[in-house]
LUMROVO-835647 format. One line per 2 residues: number of its first residue (from 1); their letters; for each residue x, y, z of C-alpha. Coordinates in pm, whole numbers. Example, Ala and Ser with C-alpha at 12.3 -4.5 7.8 and 13.67 -1.06 7.14 Angstrom:
<recs>
1) AS) 1230,-450,780 | 1367,-106,714;
</recs>
This chain:
<recs>
1) MH) 10898,8174,8521 | 10661,8282,8795;
3) GA) 10656,8281,9171 | 10296,8295,9295;
5) GN) 10196,8471,8973 | 10479,8727,8981;
7) DY) 10615,8654,8632 | 10956,8754,8499;
9) IY) 11163,8668,8194 | 11487,8497,8301;
11) ID) 11808,8509,8100 | 12102,8279,8170;
13) AT) 12376,8542,8157 | 12644,8327,8320;
15) RE) 12830,8303,7987 | 12729,8621,7806;
17) IP) 12560,8935,7937 | 12327,9106,7687;
19) ND) 12383,9473,7612 | 12157,9734,7776;
21) LS) 11949,9515,8008 | 11725,9810,8090;
23) DL) 11616,9859,7729 | 11585,9485,7682;
25) AR) 11356,9466,7985 | 11124,9729,7838;
27) RM) 11113,9558,7499 | 11067,9204,7625;
29) SD) 10812,9296,7892 | 10580,9473,7647;
31) IH) 10268,9260,7626 | 10193,9358,7264;
33) FG) 10535,9393,7100 | 10734,9165,7328;
35) IG) 10666,8866,7549 | 10478,9034,7833;
37) SD) 10600,9014,8193 | 10652,9202,8519;
39) GL) 11015,9250,8420 | 11348,9091,8334;
41) VA) 11595,8900,8553 | 11954,8824,8451;
43) IM) 12123,8528,8623 | 12496,8603,8633;
45) KS) 12825,8482,8775 | 12936,8630,9107;
47) EV) 13270,8685,9273 | 13120,8681,9623;
49) AD) 12836,8427,9600 | 12724,8124,9396;
51) FR) 12524,8344,9158 | 12428,8706,9106;
53) MR) 12095,8854,9000 | 12006,9181,8833;
55) MF) 11637,9257,8820 | 11463,9516,8599;
57) NS) 11101,9625,8618 | 10887,9638,8306;
59) DG) 10959,10011,8271 | 11334,9940,8256;
61) SE) 11415,10066,8605 | 11648,9845,8806;
63) AE) 11535,9724,9148 | 11750,9622,9443;
65) MC) 11612,9268,9451 | 11294,9062,9421;
67) GN) 11186,8787,9658 | 10976,8593,9408;
69) AS) 11249,8619,9146 | 11510,8489,9389;
71) RC) 11304,8174,9443 | 11273,8124,9069;
73) IG) 11648,8163,9030 | 11696,7888,9286;
75) KY) 11476,7655,9082 | 11640,7758,8755;
77) VY) 12000,7696,8860 | 11919,7361,9021;
79) DR) 11678,7219,8765 | 11900,7332,8475;
81) GL) 12212,7178,8627 | 12402,7498,8707;
83) TA) 12440,7373,9064 | 12393,7046,9253;
85) ST) 12361,7217,9591 | 12029,7266,9770;
87) EV) 12168,7571,9950 | 12256,7857,9716;
89) SL) 12396,8202,9792 | 12268,8481,9569;
91) ET) 12427,8823,9529 | 12175,9107,9494;
93) HA) 12191,9485,9517 | 12037,9436,9863;
95) GI) 12313,9202,9982 | 12367,8826,9967;
97) KI) 12056,8611,10017 | 12062,8241,10107;
99) LH) 11821,8012,9920 | 11717,7680,10070;
101) LH) 11580,7459,9791 | 11310,7202,9867;
103) VS) 11354,6923,9610 | 11114,6644,9514;
105) DG) 11183,6386,9240 | 11488,6580,9124;
107) EV) 11313,6915,9082 | 11271,7218,9306;
109) ES) 10913,7251,9429 | 10954,7543,9664;
111) VT) 11225,7766,9805 | 11286,7926,10144;
113) VD) 11477,8253,10122 | 11660,8408,10415;
115) MG) 11568,8768,10342 | 11781,8908,10623;
117) EP) 11672,9167,10876 | 11407,9425,10789;
119) CL) 11524,9786,10800 | 11304,10031,10990;
121) KP) 11532,10335,10998 | 11361,10610,10795;
123) ES) 11684,10742,10644 | 11780,10395,10521;
125) IP) 11444,10292,10370 | 11438,10584,10262;
127) VL) 11128,10768,10382 | 11076,11117,10520;
129) SS) 10925,11057,10863 | 10866,11262,11175;
131) GK) 10965,10961,11384 | 11326,10925,11491;
133) DS) 11365,10548,11484 | 11082,10419,11264;
135) MI) 10766,10509,11077 | 10476,10304,11213;
137) SE) 10115,10391,11121 | 10210,10748,11037;
139) TV) 9943,10942,10850 | 10025,11012,10485;
141) TV) 9793,11221,10268 | 9767,11202,9889;
143) GD) 9506,11427,9736 | 9209,11426,9971;
145) IS) 9271,11081,10122 | 9488,10997,10423;
147) YP) 9634,10656,10505 | 9824,10520,10808;
149) VT) 10153,10401,10655 | 10416,10173,10805;
151) AV) 10748,10196,10621 | 10977,9893,10593;
153) SM) 11274,9811,10373 | 11352,9454,10272;
155) GN) 11636,9584,10058 | 11379,9794,9870;
157) PH) 11130,10048,10009 | 10774,9954,10107;
159) GV) 10478,10148,10242 | 10228,9914,10411;
161) IF) 9868,10013,10473 | 9620,9804,10674;
163) TD) 9256,9829,10580 | 8927,9655,10661;
165) RI) 8862,9598,10291 | 9100,9607,9994;
167) TD) 8951,9780,9691 | 9051,9840,9330;
169) RQ) 9044,10214,9398 | 9302,10179,9672;
171) VL) 9539,9964,9468 | 9495,10105,9117;
173) AE) 9426,10473,9193 | 9589,10549,9528;
175) GP) 9874,10298,9485 | 10046,10488,9202;
177) RL) 10001,10820,9382 | 10155,10682,9699;
179) EI) 10439,10522,9500 | 10564,10866,9398;
181) AP) 10461,11054,9714 | 10725,11309,9824;
183) IF) 10790,11116,10145 | 10952,10839,9937;
185) PR) 11264,10991,9775 | 11327,10674,9568;
187) KA) 10959,10589,9526 | 10814,10284,9701;
189) NI) 10618,9964,9664 | 10275,10009,9820;
191) EF) 10095,9723,9997 | 9728,9721,10098;
193) AR) 9665,9448,10354 | 9371,9301,10543;
195) VI) 9438,9100,10858 | 9211,8795,10866;
197) DQ) 9348,8657,11193 | 9675,8639,11386;
199) RT) 9823,8394,11133 | 9659,8499,10806;
201) IE) 9684,8820,10602 | 9543,8912,10260;
203) MR) 9751,9154,10050 | 9753,9334,9715;
205) VW) 10050,9533,9593 | 10126,9822,9361;
207) ER) 10490,9766,9264 | 10729,10050,9196;
209) GT) 10807,10066,8825 | 10561,9792,8725;
211) GE) 10209,9845,8859 | 9992,9586,9029;
213) TF) 10146,9240,9028 | 9996,8910,9140;
215) AC) 10258,8876,9413 | 10554,9054,9569;
217) GT) 10790,8858,9790 | 10961,9154,9954;
219) GA) 10619,9317,9992 | 10482,9009,10166;
221) CA) 10780,9016,10404 | 10740,9389,10468;
223) TA) 10367,9343,10535 | 10428,9058,10779;
225) VA) 10682,9271,10966 | 10447,9570,10968;
227) AA) 10161,9356,11101 | 10377,9235,11389;
229) LN) 10498,9588,11464 | 10138,9712,11479;
231) GL) 10030,9422,11700 | 9792,9291,11434;
233) AG) 9946,8946,11381 | 10211,8708,11507;
235) RD) 10559,8656,11363 | 10466,8348,11155;
237) VE) 10193,8420,10901 | 10037,8300,10579;
239) MR) 10026,8576,10321 | 9743,8538,10069;
241) LR) 9828,8717,9743 | 9639,8732,9416;
243) GG) 9872,8474,9261 | 9912,8235,9552;
245) TL) 10025,8196,9909 | 10357,8266,10078;
247) RI) 10463,8175,10430 | 10655,8449,10611;
249) RW) 10834,8395,10941 | 11008,8676,11128;
251) DE) 11251,8490,11351 | 11267,8648,11695;
253) ET) 11613,8512,11779 | 11801,8622,11467;
255) GH) 11573,8904,11350 | 11580,8756,11001;
257) VF) 11272,8717,10782 | 11225,8383,10607;
259) MT) 10999,8353,10303 | 10881,8018,10166;
261) GP) 10689,7982,9842 | 10663,7817,9501;
263) AA) 10856,7869,9178 | 10748,7743,8836;
265) FI) 10857,7738,8473 | 10618,7876,8210;
267) CD) 10807,7838,7882 | 11141,7859,7704;
269) GE) 11209,8046,7383 | 11420,8281,7173;
271) FY) 11376,8656,7149 | 11477,8815,6820;
273) L) 11655,9148,6852;
</recs>
């Protein structure tokens, strides 16, 4: 399945959980010897929510959660008859997320995810910052290049950089260096963003453990929050990613971030171990 081009392999693990999901993610995600994907997502039973997700990057590392994957899970469980509800609670390593499914002709077309409140506390992101309460446009140097970085956690760590022009060099060369920069103890997803106007932002992302992906839901949320914090955009924006468009709204009353976007099936099949 894919959400705005962010493609993962989904396994219905509600009845049986495969052994060593990390190794399986590496094998299945390999574009030459496997299926090829950004990673692997297991849909599981939960004792505290309707369903549980475990998400692994293509290198086998496990992530806290994934916004695009959570939307795809919402479509999967509804379209495949695992639930009849259009409001689904999903357990993740970043807490329980609520999925609001938008259904047309019996199938989910798009999903709104309540992503919860963004975390700005440096020790919780985590990021090593000189600021006490947050890290907003703080200069970070890798090699001979310095960037103003705003750090946000949406359950996983993000470093957001605003630029007048997004280039391949930034994403493909500086992105991986920033991912493993010493200021990020658990590495980070790195977003390069260009503000078009108060309601529109263009973004490319270098994802921790995967590389550049066509979309990143948590990254889009983190970028929208960072834009508002820096006074560059409002709290309701359209995020233009390489794989499609997401709408991000940072609700002023609740402090929660709401992400709305598509989810789509690509294919079904069997993988031979």
